[in-house]
N, C-alpha and C positions, 0 to 999 in steps of 0.2 A: 489237569482237571477236565472232566467230561463236559461236553457241550450238548445240551439236551434239545433234540428236535423230534422226540418221539411223539409228543402229544401236548396240546395246550392245556390239558388237565394237570401237567406237572408244574405249572407256574403257580406262584403264590397269589393271594388276594391283593387287589389294588389297595393303596393307602386310603383312598376315599371310601372304599367299602368297609375297611376296618374302622374308620372314623365313625361311619354310620352305625356300625354295630356297637361301638362304645357309647355313642349317644343314646341308642335304644336300651342300653343295659343299666337302666336306673329306674327305681320305683316299681310299684305294683300296677299292672294293667290287666284288663280282662283277657282271657285265653281263648284259644281255638279260632283266632281270626277276628274276634270282637275287640280289636285294639285300634289306636289312632293311626298306626302306620298302614295296616291292611285296609282301613276304611278310606284311605286316599288313593288306593291303587286304580280303582275303576275310573275316577276323574282324571288322574294323572296320565294313565295310558290312553284314555279317551282323547286327551289333548295331543298326545304323541301320535296317535293314528288318525286323528281328525274325524272320529265317529264314535258312537256309543259302543262301549265294550264291557264285558264282564271278565275279570281277572281272578284266576284261582291259583294261588301259590302251591308249589309242591317242592320236594326236595331233590328230585333227580329227573333227568331228561327221559329216562326209560318210563317213569311213572307218567310224565306229561304226555308222551306219545301213546302209551298203552291205554291210559284212561280216556284220552280224547277220542281214540278210535273205538273203544268200547262203548262210548256214548253214541257214536255215529252208526255203528254196525252191529246187527244181531248175531247170535251164534250161527245162524244159517247163512250169514252173509259172507261177502268177500271184499278184501281191500286190494285194489289195483295199485302196484308200486313197482319201482325199478329193482331189478335183481341185485343191484349194488346198494340198495338203500340200507340205512342204519337199522331200521326196524327188521330187516331181513338178516343182516350179518352179525349184529352186535346186541340184540335185545333178548337173547336166550329164550325166545318163545313168548316173551311177555305180552305182546299184542294178542296172540292167540289165546293165552291164558286169561287175560283180562276181559276179552270179548266172549269168553265161554266156548271158544272153538272156531271162530271165524277164520277163513283161510286167507293167507296172503297169496295173491296171484301176481307172479313175477313177470315183468315186461322188460324189454330191451330198448335201449336208446343210446346214442353216442354221448360220451361225456357224462354218463350217469343221469341224463335228463330224459324226460318223456315228452313226446310231442302228441298232438291230437290224433294223428293217424294210428299210432300204436294203441292209444287208449280206446279209440273207436273199434279197432280190430278186435281187441280183447272183449269188449262188450258184445260185439256181433257174434263172437265165437261162444258166447255163454248166454244164450237166450233164456228168458224166464221159463222155468219149469220146476215142478215140485221135486224133480230128481236131481237138481243141480244147486250149487251155492249161488246166491244172488249178489252180484256186485252192488255195493252200497256206498263205497267211499273210494276216493283217490287220494293217496298219500304221497306227497312230493317233499323233497329235501332241498333246503336253500340256506347256505351253500351246499352243494352236493357232496357225496363221499369222495369224489374225485377232485374236489376243489373248484369245480365249475359253478357258474351262477346263471340262473334263469333271468332273462330280461323281463321287464313288465309286459312286453308284447307276447313273449313266449308263454308266460304264465296265464295271461288273459285267454289265449287261444286254447290251451289245454284245459283250463278250468271251464270255459264255455262248453267244451265237449262233454266234460263230466256232468255239468248241470243239465245239459240238454238231454242226457240219458238218466237223470234222476239221481245222480251220485253227489254226495257232499264232498268237499275238498278240505283235506287236512295238510298243513304245512309243518314239517319238522324243521324248526329254526334253531337247532343247537348252535349253529354259526350264522344266525340271522344278522347279527351286527356286521359281520365281515361282508355279507352280501350287500347290505344297504350301503356301507362305506365304499365298496367296490363300484357299485352302480351310480352312486351320487344321487340317488333318488330319495323320495320320502318313504317312510315305512308303509304308508297307505298304498303307494304305487304297486308294491309287490305283495300286498295281502288283500284286503277287502275290495279295493278298487279293481283288482285283477280277478276277483271271484273266490278268494280263500274264505272258508267259513270258520275254521278253527286253526289257531296257531300255537305250536309248542315254542314258547319264547325262552331261549336259552341265555343264561348270563354266566354260568359257572366257568365255561371255557374261556371267557373273556374278562376275567378279573374279579368275579364274585367268589365267595368262599363255598357256597352251595346254595344256589337259588335259581329256580326255574318257575315257569308259570304257564298255565293253559289260558289262552286268551280267545274268547268267543266274540265274534263280530255280530252283534245282535243276540237277542234272547232266544230265538226260535230253535237253535241247536242245543241248548243247555241241557234240556230234558232232566235226567236224573243224575247228572254229573256229580253233584255234591254228595249224594249217597254213595256213589261208586268211589269217590275219593276217600270218604270215611272208611268204607269197607276195605279199601286197599292200604289202610294205615298211613295215609298222607294228609289227613286233617291234623296238622301239627299243633300241639298244645301251646307252644311258645312261638306262634307264627310271626310275631313282631320281628324276630330276627331275620327271617326270610324276606318279609315285606320291606323292612328297612333297607336291605341290600338292593332290592329291586328299585325302590325309589331313588336311592343314591346312584345306581347304575345308569339311569336315564336322565339324571339331573345335569343341566348344563352341557349335554352332549357327550358326557364321559364315555358312554358305551361306544360311540362312533370314533372318538379320539384313540381309544385303545385298539379298536379293531383296524382303524386306518393305519396306525403304525405298524401292526403285524402284517397287514396286506403289503405295505410298501417294502418291508424287509423281505417278504417272500418273493416279491417281483425281482429283487436283486439276486436272490439265489436262483430263480428261474432263468434269468439272463446268463448266469454263470454256467448253468447246466447245459445251455445251448441246444444242440441237436439231440441230446439225450432226454430232453423234456418230453414226457408222454402226453400231458394235457396242458392246456393254457393255464397259466397262474392267474386266477381271477379272485382268489380270496387269500387265505393264509396257509394253504397246503401246496406242496411241491411234490410231484411224482416224476421220477426219472429212472431210465433204464441204464443201470451202471454196470451190470455184469457182476458175477460173484467176486471177481478180483477187485473190481472197483468198490464194492461194498466192504470187502475185507480191509482194503487200504484206508477207507474212511474210518472204520471202527478202530483200526490200529492208531489213527490220528486223534482218537478221543471223542469221536462223534457218535451220538446215540440216536438211532432212527429205527423205524420199523421196515422189515422186509415186507414186500407187497406181492400180490399175485401168487402164482403157483410156486412151490418149493423149487428152488434152482432157477427161477426166472431172471434173477438179477435185478428185479425191480425194487425200488426204495421209495418210501414216503417220508417226507420231512414236514413238520408242522411248526410254524413260528408262533410263539406266544406273545401276549400283549407287552411283556417286559423283557423280551429276548435281548440279551446283551448285544450291542452292535458289533463288538469285537468277535463274538461267536459267529455272527453272520459273515463278517469279513474273512474269518478263518475258513469257514466252509466254502465260501466262494472261491477262495484261493486254492482249496483242495480239490474242488470240482473241475476247475478249468483244465488241468493236465489229463483228466480222465477222458 
């Protein structure tokens, strides 16, 4: 039987999420977000983050990222982001489409993270002129596409640079729970307290059936987001089913328990990979240099994972899901050690 380490999207929904959906699946309620579940989101997430927020459910992470950026950046603007960012590699041009043509300006940084120096250099290299795109937002990923995590101090420094230059800050949090669980901090410590203006809050990769949200910290940045969400076909008529998932996800710390388990199992795999590990294991992803023969040997043993990097690089990515069987992890660790 195959052991799936390709993506946390391959995992089923958590029982608590399914129970919440079943509970919501009764009777008649108002549509398009005018329901009791959606009505609770602002207050519940405000308690979670310790500040006033506005929460807008959507169905996909792509929509959350693209619509958030479209609200922050005009068509003649630019979004500064890491060259390994998800909005660069895996959104099929959605941010550019939703913004009406804004440019993604790609920056470099170790571990798929950006520091204040790289951001300031990019801003200095693109002075305001009618002939150039105007940097208007910084988009960061937490946890990053390479499984690394920004500390609160790192986020605070880079957000301060962005704000000092008039840029808004967007945080792609598809694996936000894994980052919070890894750091052992509060959600506030790596969002609004650090200077984040808008968060794409992901739940699907960590136990939800299909639930994401755009979270605005304060009302100043919301602008025309609601109209953009409707125009992009993400104002869901039966929104109670997404909102019920989001409420159950953060109830009694479920989101952090699921993410914490995945993180712990990932660290075991990282330890087994040893010197072949390419990046520190700080969330639920492991990147290892196994060589073509090593990758072939693992696949022959029934393990499914993604090749990473350039073709023939021998690099591999493993992702641990919230409900990954421990026996799969043990088998993978045993298979990695001889390599």
